[in-house]
Every structure is written in C-alpha cells, then in structure tokens.
C-alpha positions, -999 to +999 in steps of 0.1 A: +156-174+568+185-195+575+221-188+560+238-218+544+267-211+569+245-213+598+222-244+592+210-258+621+231-289+639+217-323+630+200-309+598+217-339+580+205-363+603+201-397+581+172-406+600+154-375+599+159-376+561+145-410+556+115-403+576+109-371+559+114-387+525+089-418+540+063-393+548+064-374+515+061-408+496+031-415+520+016-382+510+019-388+476+006-421+473-024-410+495-031-380+468-028-408+441-051-432+456-078-409+470-078-388+437-116-398+433-124-378+463-097-354+466-101-340+429-137-331+434-126-315+467-101-294+452-123-284+423-150-273+447-123-254+469-113-235+436-150-231+426-158-219+459-132-192+461-146-181+426-183-178+441-174-165+475-178-127+464-209-135+448-222-152+477-211-121+500-228-097+477-261-119+480-255-114+519-250-075+517-284-069+496-303-085+524-308-123+510-304-148+537-267-167+537-282-199+528-303-184+497-272-166+489-251-195+486-273-218+468-281-189+443-241-182+439-237-222+434-268-223+408-256-198+388-222-209+384-234-245+378-257-232+352-229-213+335-209-243+335-235-263+322-243-238+296-205-241+284-205-278+284-237-276+261-225-252+239-189-271+236-217-304+227-235-286+200-206-272+184-186-303+187-219-319+170-215-295+138-181-300+134-184-336+135-213-336+108-192-316+087-160-337+089-165-358+056-163-326+034-129-313+052-113-345+044-102-338+011-087-301+013-067-315+047-053-347+027-040-328-002-025-303+024-011-334+041-001-347+009+020-318-001+037-321+033+045-357+032+056-354-003+083-329+008+092-354+037+093-383+012+115-361-010+137-355+019+143-394+028+151-402-012+178-370-012+190-385+020+192-421+008+211-410-024+237-392-005+244-423+015+243-442-019+217-466-014+178-467-024+150-466-002+129-497-003+095-503+003+090-520+038+068-549+034+035-547+060+025-579+075-013-577+084-022-599+111-054-621+110-085-606+128-087-621+162-121-631+171-140-603+186-151-618+224-188-620+231-202-592+253-226-598+279-257-569+284-241-559+319-205-555+301-220-534+273-240-512+297-211-508+317-188-499+285-214-476+273-227-457+305-192-457+323-178-429+303-211-412+312-216-419+350-182-410+359-182-374+348-216-370+361-205-386+398-177-360+400-199-330+388-224-338+418-192-345+442-181-308+432-218-294+435-219-311+468-187-300+485-188-262+469-222-258+485-207-272+519-176-251+516-196-219+513-220-226+542-195-234+562-165-215+555-165-193+587-165-229+606-135-239+581-114-209+589-119-208+623-106-244+625-077-235+601-070-207+625-068-233+655-044-249+636-023-219+625-021-205+660-049-195+682-025-178+706-020-149+682-058-147+675-061-112+658-030-116+637-041-150+627-074-138+618-060-108+601-040-136+580-065-158+571-089-132+559-066-117+538-056-146+521-090-158+517-101-123+500-067-125+481-073-157+465-112-150+459-101-119+441-073-138+424-094-167+409-125-146+399-102-118+382-083-151+363-120-166+353-130-132+338-099-126+321-099-159+306-138-156+294-131-122+280-098-137+262-122-165+247-148-139+239-128-119+215-110-149+198-144-165+193-154-131+178-125-130+157-129-164+144-162-156+136-152-125+114-125-147+095-154-172+090-140-201+106-171-225+116-175-235+153-160-200+162-177-205+197-161-239+204-124-227+196-129-195+216-139-216+247-112-237+243-086-208+242-102-194+272-100-227+290-064-232+282-054-200+293-053-220+327-029-243+316+007-228+315+032-231+288+015-258+266-020-242+270-017-219+239-003-248+218-030-268+226-056-246+218-043-234+187-040-265+171-076-276+165-086-243+149-057-241+129-059-274+115-099-267+105-085-237+086-061-258+067-091-281+060-116-259+049-098-240+022-073-250-002-051-219+005-028-210+037-043-177+044-069-186+068-049-209+088-021-180+089-048-155+099-061-179+127-026-183+140-017-147+139-051-138+158-048-163+187-009-157+192-013-117+188-042-120+217-021-143+238+008-118+237-016-090+250-033-109+274+003-123+289+019-086+286-009-060+289-042-074+304-029-098+330+001-073+345-030-045+347-054-067+362-034-091+380-005-074+386+032-078+376+033-113+390+010-142+404+035-150+430+050-182+415+083-188+402+089-201+366+102-234+379+074-239+405+049-232+377+069-259+356+070-286+386+038-283+398+021-286+363+041-318+358+034-331+394-004-327+393-007-339+357+014-368+365-007-373+397-043-368+384-041-364+349-056-334+323-076-322+357-042-317+372-028-299+346-058-274+345-060-269+384-022-272+387-016-231+386-046-218+405-038-249+433-002-237+436-008-200+438-034-209+468-005-228+484+017-197+478-006-175+493-016-193+526+023-198+528+029-161+529+000-158+557+005-188+578+037-191+595+036-227+598+032-230+560+059-206+551+079-234+535+050-234+505+062-196+499+099-204+499+097-231+476+071-219+453+070-184+454+086-161+433+102-137+459+141-143+464+148-169+487+174-148+506+175-114+521+192-090+500+222-088+527+222-127+527+228-126+489+250-100+493+271-122+521+268-153+500+282-138+469+312-122+488+318-155+501+323-167+467+342-137+457+318-129+431+326-093+426+308-089+391+275-103+407+282-079+437+284-048+414+250-058+395+234-059+429+246-027+444+236-010+409+199-025+410+195-017+445+210+021+438+187+023+403+159+046+419+175+081+418+164+087+453+178+056+472+211+060+456+244+046+476+235+053+513+205+028+512+224+000+496+252+007+520+231+009+550+206-019+545+223-044+524+263-041+527+267-031+566+241-058+577+258-086+554+293-073+569+272-080+603+266-113+594+299-122+582+313-105+620+288-128+637+297-160+618+335-151+623+330-148+663+312-182+663+342-199+644+322-210+618+337-186+592+370-199+581+404-173+576+405-179+539+370-174+532+371-143+554+397-130+534+380-138+502+350-118+515+371-089+527+389-086+489+355-091+472+338-064+492+369-041+487+367-044+451+331-037+450+339-003+472+365+006+445+343-001+418+316+019+431+337+047+440+351+047+404+314+047+388+300+070+409+331+091+403+325+103+439+309+138+427+296+156+459+259+160+457+262+191+481+286+217+488+300+218+525+323+244+542+356+243+535+370+231+562+347+201+563+349+196+526+390+190+526+404+156+524+408+140+559+383+164+578+364+134+587+384+102+597+366+069+594+385+046+616+380+008+621+381-007+657+395-039+664+370-065+643+380-083+615+358-064+588+355-032+606+378-013+584+356-029+552+328-009+571+347+019+573+354+021+538+316+021+531+312+051+556+339+074+541+323+065+503+290+076+519+303+107+534+324+119+504+292+111+480+277+140+506+300+164+500+326+160+532+364+152+530+361+117+543+388+095+544+390+056+556+415+044+575+433+006+576+437-017+605+458-005+633+450+032+625+449+037+664+481+016+675+507+034+692+532+036+663+504+050+641+479+073+657+508+100+661+504+105+624+467+121+625+465+157+623+448+174+648+445+205+627+427+193+598+402+165+615+369+177+625+353+144+630+362+110+638+338+079+630+348+049+648+335+021+628+324-009+650+306-041+641+296-053+675+307-090+669+344-092+672+346-063+693+345-055+732+329-028+754+366-023+770+380-023+736+360+004+722+365+026+753+404+022+747+400+033+713+379+062+722+402+075+751+432+070+726+413+092+701+406+119+728+442+122+739+455+128+700+425+146+686+411+169+716+394+192+692+376+166+669+344+155+674+339+117+676+311+095+667+310+055+674+289+038+646+277+004+658+266-007+627+233-027+625+233-030+664+199-043+678+180-016+701+187-042+733+224-045+725+245-050+755+274-029+737+253-001+728+236+002+761+271+002+783+285+030+757+253+052+759+252+048+796+293+056+804+311+062+767+332+093+759+318+093+725+300+125+716+272+105+697+268+071+692+248+060+659+236+026+644+232+035+607+251+055+580+218+074+578+221+086+614+259+090+611+255+112+577+228+132+600+253+142+625+280+150+604+258+172+590+246+189+623+280+196+634+291+209+602+262+233+600+270+243+638+302+250+632+298+270+601+270+289+616+299+298+645+323+307+623+297+333+605+292+347+639+326+354+645 
C-alpha cells in the first residue's frame, strides 16, 4: 500500500496518464460495442457460479461430469423458463382485468390532481394572477407510411427473436463454462502467476468457492423473500400475488432503486382495485417491513455483515453498467462487482479492484494514523484510538504497539529520506503529543496491576529518547503503557542524555531505563554512546533498548545484539512490558529472600 507521501517518482507523467486514459476509453468502447456477446457471456458466468455447486453435487453422487453439468444447466434453465411462463400468465391475467381497475384508480388520481390544481390556484391568487387554460394545438395526423411484409415481420418478430438469441447464447456459454471450468481456471492461474503455483491455485479455488456460495445464497434469499411477499400479498387479497412476489425477489439484486421499483406496481394495483386506501397501505407496509428484515437480519446472518463492497462502489457500478448495458447492466452490476472484488483479494495482479471497489480500508491503521497526524487532526486520532481500544482485552498496548509506533516509524523513515518537511513534522509531533495527553486523561492512568513499591514509585522506570526526531514521542507512548500496568514510568524529553542533563537522574530511585529508538534517524554508534552514558550515571539500573518496529533483518538490531552494552533489546512494547515485569518479579523475589 502506497502512502501519499511516498508516491513513486514519475507517477504524474502526462504521457503515462494520457496512455492510461486512452486504454480505459478503448476498454469502455469495446464493452459497449461488444455487448451483444459480452452480456450473454457475463450472464453465463454468473449463472455458472450459481449452478457449479449442483454440478459438483452430481459428480459426488457418481454422475459423470458431462451429464452432471447438463443436468444442472437443464434444471437452471427449466426454472428460469418456469418463472418466465409464470410471469407471462400472471401478466396476462392482470391485462385482462385492467378495464375494471380504471375507474377506482382514476378517482384516486382525480383526488390527487384536484389537490394539485387547488395548490396551483392558491399560488396564482397569492401572486395576484388568475390561471388561464393553455390552448392545446392538435396537429393533423401525418400519413402513415406503408409497410412491406418483410418490415412487418421484422417489427413483430424482432422483439421476440432478440431475447431468444440472448437466452440461447447464455445457455451455450453456461454449459461450456461448467464443462471446461478446470481448463479456464488453469489459464487464469497461468496469467495470475504460475511461479507460485500452490498459492495461486489455493487463491483461485478459494475465490471460485466463495463466489459460488455467495451467488447461490443470494439467489436463495431472493427466492425466499419473493415467496414470502407473494404469500403475504395473497393473504391480503391482491391479484397476481405470484407476479409481484417474483418482481420483489428479482429486484433484490438491484441496489438502492430495486425496492422502489418493486413496490410501485402492486401499490398502484391496490389503489385501483379498492375505493379505500387500506389495501395500498398494507401492501406498502408488508414489502417495506420485509425489506428491513432482509437487510438487517436475513442477509447479515446468511451472507455475513458485508458483501465486500463499499457503498460508493455500489452506486458507481450500478450507474456504470446501467449506462453501458441498460437494464441488464443494472441487474448484474452488484454480483459482477462482488466477483471482481473477490478476484482482487486473491489475485495480486488484480489487487487494484479490491482497493477501488472493496469496503476494506484503503490505508492500513498505521497509515491512517500517520495521515491524520500529518494533518494535525487530533479529534480523529482520538476517535481512532478509542475505536482500536474498544475491545476490553486489547486496551492501550495493542493500539500503541500495532498502530502508533508503526506510524511513528513511517514518519521517521520519511524524515530520513528528506520527504517530510520540518513544519509537517512539528505538526505531527504536536498532534501525537496531544493524543497521548488525551489518552492519559481519559484512561486516568489507573494501574491495572499492583507492583512492588520500589517499581511503582514515580521515576522507577525511565523512558529515555535517543537522538531521532520522534524518539521522545515513542518514549511517551512507552511510559503511558507501563504506567497503565502499574509501573512508575516517566518519559524524559529530548536531550535528557546530554552532559548538562544526565546528572539530574537519580541513581537511587531508577530501577530500569528503556532507551526509546526509532531506527531511521539514529545510528548504531549513537545508540552505543547513549548506552555508555547510562551505564556511567546509572550503574545499578537495568537498561533495555526498544528499537520499535524493527524488522528481524535490521542492521541496527543485528549490530546491537552482537555487541551492545544493553541488558536486553526489544522491538515492541509488548516485549518491553514483559521484560520489565520479569525484572520486577526477580527483584521482588530476591528482596523477599533477604
């Protein structure tokens, strides 16, 4: 993950940007121009993911591969044909009964139009003008062109043949995808990275299984919701209840506008068949309550708390695919985007899809901390800290270790590379220091454990910064963590080890010194000089060096472990806390023996 302050050189090259935009435009144009082939192919791919578990089930019970694929595809298409026939039958019934619904509907619309006319008249009276009727000019009906037999046949058969051709392509593609799924997977593995074959195979298999389970679960939930709504509408006495249940279930795949689209026809029909408003209100309440139940209870339980898409990506994908492929694009936008996100999480070359469309944070927690600290946004830093410490067991140590110190290490690295300006560094120092004060106040620094008196006294543990620009801030975090665990830890400021200041340290009170070091901005020789000064002025105190967030192959870590005067070297606050606990326990045991 790239931090904004560490963008690669040349990333804003105008020629590269122009080439990227040109490629994107060509891809979009190809998607639009080839939609007659791509739409059936995408539909077939989504349908293949839904039918794949059924095909695998057939193979497990002993049916040959080809037969199991054909049976699964046949079952799926028979179900789709049955749904289509049911929609046609129910629609024909509604059409035949339409004339008797016109009167009540016109009466209700007349009430609404009368209300609208009254409002317009009132507005005209307030303005001091009378509304005058607008003359309507009726043009003479143009002469109808004569049609040939071929044109008439094309007009009648065109709307019928086009869907049949699309359905045939979908059926053909689905069967081929199911039959040659292993070959397609191997080719994708080759494109994704055949050098690390086991990991790539595991990723692709996991992605395929996840998508199959996800799409099948969505289909089952939508079907269950449609059946429940149809049953409720039937009990309410609404005609063509099955049709409206199918519509509601189908619109579950359309984000945001699916529910309003599904609600409108049955509510209008309810207004038409009864003179009152009770049935329409009941229909509206039934579908809305069912939608709330699905969104807040059923889908979180079955699918998990999230589908992996950010809200903005759902809106953009629905808009993009609808603009590109029309209503079919709106229907397949969400499942298609989910598939792209899952592939992005498992295929390194497609990771940008997960970053752009997924709901996982674009920045790691430490990068978010760093970005907010650079902006001086203390309020959001406090919110992030309390959110990270919300679980009772995590508390302060986990946040300081895995977020704050890692963010300070990022800042120290940028400072050493001379890409972090002094004024922004100072803003970061002030913001982080204010955060530490806020945490100390909100946590009230109540010790969670009782420690020996000489280790619990203020100043028994000193957190001393080395010479790096942010070592003192890291030392304050270390002192806060140790105080919360019952030790009398105090953080000293920059220059505490200078010749003019080091003599002020009390050798009698100090039990342990933790030298706080961020590797970038320090040197091995500088750390050794600090350790020698501590050894001269505090000869009885234990000395621990905290090289925060140091990698195992760190040159400084290797050099100090090979030849360094410290008692112990740690790389995290968890290790530092464990060492301080061990030293205090041994000291208490020796004191008890004496």
